[in-house]
N, C-alpha and C positions, 0 to 999 in steps of 0.2 A: 169461389175460384171457380174456372172452367179447366177440369182435369181429364187429361187423356191419357189412356193406359193402352200399352202396346202389348197383346197379349199373345201367348202361343197356345197353352191349354186354358180355355175359359168355359166351363159348362154352362148350359143355359140357366139363368137366374130363376130360381123356383123350382128346377128339375133336379138340380144337382150342386155340387159347391167343391171348390178348393180353397186353397189360402188366399187365392186371387180374388174369387168372387167375394169372399168374406171381406176383404179389404176395400175392393170398390163399394160393397153395400155400406161399409162404415164411413166412407166419405160421402156418400149419397145421404146417409142419415145425419151426417154432420153440416148438411144445408149445401153440399158443392154440386155443380152440375157435372155429371160424369159422363163421359164418351168412352168407348171401349172398342178397339179394332182388333179382331180375332178370327182364326180360320173357321170356317163352317165345317161342322161334322156331318150335314145333310146336303145335299143336291138343291133340295127345294127350300131350303132356309138361308138365302144369301141376301144382302142388301142390309138397310139400316133397319133394326128391330127395336122397339121398346120393350125392355125387360125391366117390368116392375121399377120403373123410373130411372132406369140406366138405358142409355143409347148406345146400342151394341151393332157396330158394322161386322156383318158376318161375312167373310171374305172366301171366294172359292180358291183353293191352293191344291197343290201336290199332296200326298200324305205324309204327315210329319209324325205321326205316332205308331209304334209296333211295326215299325217297317227297317229293312236294311240299311247298313250304314250308307252305301251309295245313294239309295232312293232319299234317304234322309238328307244327306249331305246336299243333292241337287235340289230338294224341295226348300232348305234352309237359303240356299243360295238365291232362290226366285222369290222366296217370301218378300224381301222389300219391294220389288217390282208390283207384285200383286197389290201390296198394301197402298202403296203410293197412288196406284192406278184407282183402286177403289176410294180413297180417299178424295183424290179430286172429283170423282163421278159422284160421292153422295154428300159429302160435308160441305163442297164448295166454299161460300164465305160465312156457312153456318157457325164454324167453331175457328176462334183462334185461341188456343189453350194458354191457360197461364202456368200450369204446370203439365209435364209429360213425365209418366211413370213408365219405366220397361224393367223387367226382369231379365236376368240370364238364367236358361237359355231362352231364345238363342242371341248370338251376339250380331247376327247381319242385319238385324233391325237398326244396327247404328246409322245406316245410310238414310232411314226413314227420320229419325231423331235429329241429325243434322239438318234435313231439309226442313222439318216442322219447327225447328228453333230458329232457323234464319227467317222463316216468315213470320213467327210470332215473338220472337224474343222470349219465349217460355224458359222457365229453369227445368232442368232434365234431372231427376232422381233415378238413380240407378239401384235397383234390388239385387245385390250379387247372391246368387244362389250356386251355378255351377262355373266353376273356373275353367273355361275352355280358351285354348285347345288342349291345355295340359291334361284334362281329366282323358281326352281321346287317346293323347301318348299313354298314359298310364294303361289304359285297357286294352292296348295294342292296336286302336283303330286308326292310328295316324303315327308317319313317321318324325320323331323330333328332328327339324332342321330341314324336312323335306318341302316342296313348295306349298302343299295345303298349309303345313302347320307354319310357316311364313306368311302366307296369304292370312289366315285366321290370327294370328299373333297379331298382324299390323292392326286389324279391327277392333282386336282386344284393347290394344292400347289406345286407339282411337275414342273407343267407347268410354274409357277411363277419364281420356282429354275433357271430353266434350261434356261430362257429367258435372252437375254442381255439387251434387252429393253422392256417396256411395255408401249404402246399409249394407253391413257385412254379418253374417250368421253367428260369428264367434270371433273372440281375440286370435284365436289361430288364423281364422280367415284375414284378419286385418294385417297380421305380421307376415303371412304370406304374401298378399298382394304388395305390401311395402318392399319385402326382400326382392322381388323380383320385377318389379316396376319402380325403380328408384326415382325415376322422372315425375312420378305422380304428385299432387300437391297433398300433403299429409292431412291436412283439415278437412279434406273433402271425406274421410273415411271415418265411419263411427259404427258403432253395435246396433243391430237391428234384428234380434231373433227372431225366429219362425214364430207364427202364430195361427190361432184357429178359433172358431167360434164354438163356445161351449154348448154342448148337445145334452140335454136333460135326460137322464137315465134312471130307471127305476130299479134300485139297486136290490129291492126286495124281492124281484122276480129272479135274481140269480139262479137259484135252485132249480127252477122252471126250465129256464134257458138251458143250463146245463145238461138237464135231462132231455131238452129237446134235440140238442146237436150231439147227444152222445159223449158228452164230457164227463159223465159220473165216474167217480173213482179213479180219475185219471188227472196228471199234472199238465194241463194244455198249455202249449207254447205257440201263440199265434203270431203270423207274419201278415200284413195286409199291405198292398201296394203294387209298385211296378216289379215285374219278374225280367229283369234283364242283367246286361252285364256289369254294370256295377253293383248289383247285389249279391251277385256270384252265389246263389243257393246251393250250388253243387258242396260248398264247405258245410252246409247246414245237414245237407244228406249224409255226410260223412259222420256227424254227430248223430245223427238218428239210428245209423248202423251200429252205434255203440249202445243203443238202447233197444235193439231188434229183439232182443228175448225178455224184455220188460215191457209188458204190456199196460203200466202205469203211466209211460211218458207218451204224449200225443204231440205231435208237431202240425199245427193247422194252418195252411197257407190259402190266403186269398187275393187274388189278384190277375193281371193280366201283363204281357210284355213280350218282347223277342225270344226269350229263352224259356218261355213256359212249356212248350212243347218239348223241348230237350230235358229240361226239370222232369216234367211228367215220365218220359220214358225210359230216364234214368232211375226214379224211384219203383217204375215197375221192375226193371231189369234187376236191381238190387232187392226186389220183395219186399219192400218196406211197407208192411202193414201199418205201422205208427205214424205214416205220414198222410195227411189228406188235403188235395189240392182243389180249391173251388175257383169258379169264375168271380170278377169283381159283382161287389153288390151295392145296391142305393147305400148311401153314406150313414142314414139312421140305422138300418139293419146290421150294418156293419159294426157301427159302434156297439150294438146291442149284443153281437156276438162276441166283441172285445171284452165287454165288461163280463161275460160268464168264462173268461179265459183266466190262467193264474199268472201269466206273464206274457209281456209283449217282446216282440223279437225284432232286433234292428240286425240287418246283415251288409257288411260292406266288402267289396273286395280288397284284398291284402296287397294289391298292387298299387293302390292309390298314395299319390305323393302329396295330394293335396288336402286340406282340412274338410270334411264333411260334417253336416250336420243335418241328419234326416229330419224332415219335417212330421213323418208317422208317428214320432215320440208323442206328439201332444194328442193323439187319440187314445195312447196308452194312459196318458197323464188324467186325461178326461174321464177314462174308465176306472180309475185309481188302481191300477195294476203296474208292479213294478216292470222296469226294463231289463231284458238281457241283451247285451250288446254284443256281437261278433265282428269285430271291426279292424281295420288297419292300425298300424302304430302311430301314423302321421297325423291323425285326428286329434282335435282336444275333446272329441265329444265324450270320449270315456271317463275324462278329468270332470266335464260338467255333469253326468249322469252319478257317477259314484262318489264325487268328492264334494262338488259345489251344490247340487241340489239334492243329493242322498236319495236317488229315485230308483237306484238299479245297479247292476253290476256288468263288468265287461271282462272279455278275453280277446287276444289275438284270433283273427277270422280264419287264419289257416292252421290254428292248433286246436283240434277237436277234443283233445283229453281235457285240455284246459278249460273249454267251453262246458265240457259234460260236469267239471268240478263245479263251476258256477250255477249250473241247474240243479246238482245235488244239493248245494249249500241251499239254494232258494226252495226246494222242496221239503228240505229238514227244518225250515226256519220260517213255517208261517206267519209268526208276529212280526217278523221283521220284512216278511213281503208286504203285510199290512201296512206298517210303518212307512216303507219305501213308496206305496201307492198313495199314502195321503200327501208326503213331500212333494210328489209329483203333480199332485191335485193342485195343492197351495202354490207351487210355481206357478203353475198353469194359470189359473185364475188372477192371480197377481200381478203377472208379469207378462204373458203369452197370448192375449186375447187380441182380437183385430182394434179394439180401442187403444189397446197399449201401442201397436204398431202403428196406427195413425197418428198418435200423439207425438210418437218419435220422428217420424217423417217430416209432421208440421213444424217442429222444433229446428228442422235443417232447411226449410223452404221458406 
């Protein structure tokens, strides 16, 4: 088939990666002709570029990541216009797709999907990751019932309507979409868990890595990824305060995001010597650091009313370390981690004492931690690789 992927964040193939590059590489490896439309991260890298057998159309857009809510909103509104113009200019008649795949965010690309579907009669497969605009309401970025909310809510409903199949992260996701969108054709909805390529790690070097990063004699809790409003790492700093006099517990945070400077300043103000904050690292370097940690941290704002399933869990599973989840009570992620996969523990994100109890439990039970790490790894390799996701998508198209 000819597969067209409408992307928001799509690192250059061979120079980085995320779940979407992994998936498109799998489609390529399975013999499909893959086209991608994505924002350009550099001024001099626009236009149609062959990236290891995937034709990527890099489009000049306004900044979409690590910017304020207003700039991000304007950039998302303009995105479909930029994409349509670039597709007309560069693809011309070269591509009439059989399958259009698009993720959320953003939902504004629904207009591009409608336009392409009319031209090609292609099927549209929606990878539902963010449920927008409700997540923006939860985080106080948008008023429920206001003009912007009603505008984006209309686009969300239209996106569900034009999609032939919708892959949801969890059963909680499916139930939420059905509850608040009763008009949806239920047969469109099915389970599509997060996925990631397996990265080979040399676990024999773990002691050397711990020495290299100063992890010796410490219980290291690592967090990697976006540092933004959804993660609300202020909650984690409240937990770190409880360990201020205990130099055996270290919180190691790696990433970028709109809230990073704020978190760094708060950590300094609280004089938290047990918190280290680093910039983003190349994927394999980051995975090596994770393998040297004792557990992987998931942090979600307690304000969420929608069920989120963070994809960063898979990096922790890959490294065979247990997951510590500080999450809202509306997600089914805690059930997934603690009861279904048996790969970690969870506590409400706004209750630091309960999170501390979970950390103390993990610290005191290295054998249980090891078993959780193995359970997570087995789930990962058996159910959450790009090949598994590819097969699930193909079952519905």
